[in-house]
C-alpha positions as CSV (number, residue, x, y, z in Angstrom):
1,M,28.4,109.3,61.8
2,D,31.2,109.5,59.3
3,A,31.5,106.7,56.7
4,L,34.3,104.3,57.4
5,E,37.0,104.1,54.8
6,P,38.4,100.7,53.8
7,A,41.8,100.0,55.4
8,G,44.8,99.6,53.1
9,R,47.3,96.8,53.3
10,P,49.8,98.8,55.5
11,E,47.1,99.6,58.0
12,L,45.9,96.0,58.2
13,D,49.5,94.8,58.6
14,E,50.0,97.3,61.5
15,L,46.8,96.2,63.1
16,G,47.8,92.5,62.8
17,R,51.2,93.3,64.4
18,R,49.6,95.2,67.3
19,L,47.1,92.3,67.8
20,R,49.9,89.7,68.0
21,Q,51.9,91.9,70.4
22,A,48.8,92.3,72.7
23,K,48.1,88.6,72.6
24,S,51.7,87.8,73.6
25,T,51.5,89.9,76.7
26,A,48.0,89.3,77.8
27,P,47.0,86.7,80.5
28,T,45.7,83.5,79.1
29,R,43.1,83.0,81.8
30,P,40.3,85.2,83.2
31,R,41.0,87.1,86.4
32,P,37.7,88.4,87.8
33,G,39.5,90.0,90.8
34,A,42.2,91.6,88.8
35,P,42.3,95.4,88.4
36,D,40.6,96.7,85.3
37,R,41.8,100.3,85.2
38,P,45.2,101.9,84.8
39,P,47.8,102.1,86.3
40,A,47.1,98.9,88.3
41,L,46.1,97.0,85.2
42,A,49.3,97.9,83.5
43,L,51.3,96.7,86.5
44,A,49.4,93.5,87.2
45,A,48.8,92.1,83.6
46,P,52.4,91.2,82.7
47,F,52.8,89.3,86.0
48,A,49.5,87.4,85.4
49,A,50.5,86.7,81.8
50,F,53.9,85.3,82.9
51,Y,52.3,83.1,85.6
52,D,49.6,81.8,83.2
53,R,52.1,80.9,80.5
54,I,54.3,79.0,83.0
55,R,51.3,77.2,84.4
56,D,50.0,76.4,80.9
57,R,53.4,74.9,79.9
58,L,53.7,72.8,83.0
59,R,50.2,71.4,82.3
60,G,50.9,70.7,78.7
61,R,48.4,73.2,77.3
62,P,48.9,74.5,73.8
63,R,50.5,77.9,73.3
64,T,48.3,80.8,72.6
């Protein structure tokens, strides 16, 4: 296995940006029956995320 090189500041900033973007579009609750493979996952996840965020706001849950 190759040795891992330490990440520089630009790489860490990009990783952080991608993580924030993924969290903003991911469902906030588990969905055991949801598809877990593309392309169904790519189609279902945004709708589940939207539904979860609406439900969370109506119930007064903190934003994620």
